[in-house]
C-alpha positions in Angstrom: 0.0 0.0 0.0 2.8 2.5 0.7 4.5 1.6 -2.6 1.1 2.1 -4.3 0.6 5.5 -2.6 4.1 6.5 -3.5 3.6 5.6 -7.2 0.2 7.4 -7.2 1.8 10.5 -5.6 4.6 10.4 -8.3 2.0 10.2 -11.1 0.0 13.0 -9.6 3.1 15.2 -9.2 4.0 14.5 -12.8 0.5 15.5 -14.0 0.6 18.6 -11.8 4.1 19.5 -13.2 2.8 19.2 -16.8 -0.2 21.3 -15.9 2.0 23.9 -14.2 4.3 23.9 -17.4 1.2 24.5 -19.6 0.0 27.3 -17.3 3.5 28.9 -17.4 3.5 28.6 -21.2 0.1 30.3 -21.3 1.4 33.1 -19.1 4.4 33.5 -21.4 2.1 33.6 -24.4 -0.1 36.2 -22.8 3.0 38.3 -22.0 4.2 37.9 -25.6 0.8 39.0 -26.9 0.9 42.0 -24.6 4.4 42.9 -25.8 3.3 42.5 -29.5 0.2 44.6 -28.9 2.4 47.3 -27.2 4.8 47.2 -30.1 2.0 47.5 -32.7 0.6 50.5 -30.8 4.0 52.1 -30.7 4.5 51.6 -34.5 1.0 52.9 -35.2 1.7 56.0 -33.1 5.0 56.6 -34.8 3.4 56.2 -38.3 0.5 58.6 -37.2 3.0 61.2 -35.9 5.0 61.0 -39.1 1.8 61.4 -41.2 0.7 64.4 -39.1 4.2 66.0 -39.5 4.1 65.4 -43.2 0.6 66.9 -43.5 1.7 69.9 -41.5 4.8 70.4 -43.7 2.6 70.1 -46.8 0.2 72.7 -45.3 3.1 75.0 -44.5 4.5 74.7 -48.1 1.1 75.3 -49.5 0.7 78.4 -47.4 4.1 79.6 -48.5 3.3 78.9 -52.2 -0.1 80.6 -51.9 1.5 83.7 -50.3 4.2 83.8 -53.0 1.6 83.5 -55.7 -0.4 86.4 -54.1 2.8 88.5 -53.9 3.6 87.7 -57.6 0.1 88.6 -58.7 0.2 91.8 -56.7 3.6 92.7 -58.1 2.4 92.1 -61.7 -0.7 94.1 -61.0 1.4 96.9 -59.6 3.8 96.8 -62.6 0.8 96.9 -65.0 -0.7 99.8 -63.1 2.7 101.7 -63.2 2.9 101.1 -66.9 -0.7 102.3 -67.3 0.0 105.4 -65.2 3.1 106.2 -67.3 1.1 105.8 -70.5 -1.6 108.0 -69.2 0.9 110.6 -68.2 2.5 110.4 -71.7 -0.9 110.7 -73.4 -1.8 113.6 -71.2 1.5 115.3 -72.0 1.0 114.7 -75.7 -2.5 116.0 -75.6 -1.3 119.1 -73.7 1.5 119.6 -76.3 -1.0 119.1 -79.2 -3.5 121.5 -77.6 -0.7 124.2 -77.1 0.6 123.6 -80.6 -2.9 124.0 -82.0 -3.5 127.1 -79.9 -0.2 128.6 -81.0 -0.9 127.7 -84.6 -4.4 129.2 -84.5 -3.1 132.3 -82.8 -0.2 132.6 -85.3 -2.5 132.1 -88.2 -5.1 134.5 -86.8 -2.4 137.0 -86.1 -1.0 136.6 -89.6 -4.4 136.9 -91.1 -5.3 139.9 -89.0 -1.9 141.6 -89.8 -2.3 140.9 -93.5 -5.9 142.0 -93.3 -4.8 145.1 -91.4 -2.0 145.8 -93.9 -4.0 145.1 -97.0 -7.5 145.9 -95.8 -8.1 147.4 -99.2 -6.3 144.6 -101.0 -7.8 142.1 -103.2 -10.2 139.5 -102.0 -8.1 136.7 -103.6 -5.4 137.4 -101.0 -7.9 137.0 -98.2 -9.2 133.8 -99.7 -5.7 132.5 -100.2 -4.8 133.3 -96.6 -8.1 131.6 -95.5 -7.3 128.6 -97.7 -3.7 128.5 -96.3 -5.1 128.8 -92.7 -7.6 126.0 -93.4 -4.9 123.8 -94.9 -2.8 124.4 -91.8 -5.7 123.6 -89.6 -6.5 120.5 -91.7 -2.9 119.3 -91.4 -2.8 119.9 -87.6 -6.1 118.1 -87.3 -4.7 115.2 -89.4 -1.7 115.1 -87.2 -3.8 115.2 -84.0 -6.1 112.5 -85.5 -3.1 110.2 -86.3 -1.8 110.8 -82.8 -5.2 110.1 -81.3 -5.6 106.9 -83.4 -2.1 105.8 -82.4 -2.9 106.4 -78.7 -6.2 104.5 -79.1 -4.5 101.6 -80.8 -1.9 101.5 -78.0 -4.6 101.6 -75.5 -6.5 98.7 -77.1 -3.3 96.7 -77.3 -2.6 97.4 -73.6 -6.2 96.4 -72.8 -5.8 93.2 -74.9 -2.5 92.5 -73.2 -4.0 92.9 -69.8 -7.0 90.8 -70.7 -4.7 88.1 -72.2 -2.5 88.2 -69.0 -5.6 87.9 -66.8 -6.9 84.9 -68.9 -3.4 83.3 -68.8 -3.3 83.8 -65.0 -6.8 82.4 -64.6 -5.9 79.4 -66.8 -2.8 78.8 -64.8 -4.6 79.1 -61.5 -7.4 76.8 -62.8 -4.8 74.2 -63.9 -3.1 74.5 -60.5 -6.4 74.1 -58.7 -7.4 71.1 -60.8 -4.0 69.5 -60.0 -4.5 70.2 -56.3 -8.0 68.7 -56.4 -6.7 65.6 -58.2 -3.8 65.3 -55.7 -6.3 65.8 -52.8 -8.6 63.1 -54.2 -5.6 60.7 -54.6 -4.4 61.4 -51.1 -8.0 60.9 -49.8 -8.2 57.6 -51.7 -4.8 56.5 -50.3 -5.9 57.5 -46.8 -9.2 55.5 -47.1 -7.3 52.5 -48.5 -4.8 52.8 -45.6 -7.6 53.0 -43.1 -9.3 49.9 -44.6 -6.0 48.0 -44.6 -5.4 49.1 -41.0 -8.9 48.1 -39.9 -8.5 44.7 -41.6 -5.2 44.2 -39.9 -6.7 45.1 -36.5 -9.6 42.7 -37.2 -7.2 40.0 -38.2 -5.1 40.6 -35.1 -8.1 40.5 -32.8 -9.3 37.3 -34.5 -5.8 35.8 -34.1 -5.7 36.9 -30.4 -9.2 35.5 -29.8 -8.3 32.2 -31.5 -5.1 31.9 -29.5 -7.0 32.6 -26.3 -9.8 30.1 -27.3 -7.2 27.5 -28.0 -5.5 28.1 -24.7 -8.8 27.9 -22.8 -9.8 24.8 -24.8 -6.5 23.2 -23.8 -7.0 24.3 -20.2 -10.5 22.7 -20.2 -9.2 19.5 -21.8 -6.4 19.4 -19.3 -8.9 20.0 -16.5 -11.1 17.2 -17.8 -8.1 14.9 -18.0 -7.2 15.8 -14.4 -10.8 15.2 -13.3 -10.8 11.8 -15.2 -7.5 11.0 -13.5 -8.8 12.0 -10.1 -12.0 9.9 -10.6 -9.8 7.0 -11.8 -7.6 7.4 -8.7 -10.6 7.6 -6.5 -12.1 4.5 -8.2 -8.9 2.7 -7.7 -8.8 3.7 -4.1 -12.4 2.6 -3.6 -11.6 -0.7 -5.4 -8.5 -1.2 -3.2 -10.6 -0.5 0.0 -13.3 -2.8 -1.3 -10.8 -5.5 -2.0 -9.2 -5.0 1.4 -12.7 -5.1 3.0 -13.5 -8.4 1.1 -10.2 -9.9 2.3 -11.0 -8.8 5.8 -14.5 -10.3 5.5 -13.1 -13.6 4.1 -10.6 -13.7 6.9 -13.3 -12.9 9.5 -15.5 -15.6 8.0 -12.6 -18.1 8.1 -11.8 -17.2 11.7 -15.5 -17.5 12.5 -15.6 -20.9 10.9 -12.5 -21.9 12.8 -14.0 -20.6 16.0 -17.2 -22.5 15.3 -15.3 -25.7 14.5 -13.3 -25.2 17.7 -16.5 -24.6 19.6 -18.1 -27.8 18.1 -15.0 -29.7 18.9 -15.0 -28.4 22.4 -18.7 -29.3 22.7 -18.0 -32.8 21.4 -15.2 -33.2 24.0 -17.5 -31.9 26.7 -20.2 -34.4 25.6 -17.7 -37.2 25.5 -16.4 -36.3 28.9 -20.0 -36.0 30.1 -20.9 -39.4 28.8 -17.8 -40.9 30.3 -18.5 -39.2 33.7 -22.1 -40.4 33.5 -21.1 -43.9 32.7 -18.6 -43.9 35.5 -21.2 -42.4 37.8 
């Protein structure tokens, strides 16, 4: 019985040692899962911080580019305005010169006509008509020169207007192309961000499913091990009950044998007593 108890204790200790090893491996796997989760969180935080820094740099660059574009547009507008002011000043000066020249011409012609009329008031009418014709021709020439200058100024003004309009259209086209490029880039970045979020969500779902499957496998192994331990305990208890039952049966058999021996001894004793009684009665 001591040998049997020792072997049973050894087997129980071996089973307990295996169970303790499994528990320790489970704890180590849990610690590894926690470490892997912490590492993933750290990597995700670093990636998110890098993305935020990159977005901030892009935003700063876009602000700098926008401010530079505004400054360039303002500088071009200022230059165009300066050119327009210079042209207006030049036109105003040319008009003033033409007006003064016309006034001087008119005064000179009038003075000449008046002087000739004063000198030859009694002269012939043909001289007066000739002087009038000469004055009209001078006026017509001055008017032609002024008209050519006016048409030249109007043509320059129309060219400047067309140039400004063309420059505005070109600037608007360039801004529209830049805006379309920015919109396409923003759409591409948004699509990439959505794809990255979907990939990140799928990775998180896969990681959660893997963690749940590992935990479920660990719990299933623990339940299986517990069931095996319960079966082993029931088997050990059954063996103990069987051993006690066998010992009890042996004791009962031994007791019955001793009782039979005692009964035989008692019968033998009664037979001897009867024999002695018969002998004593016969002698009496």
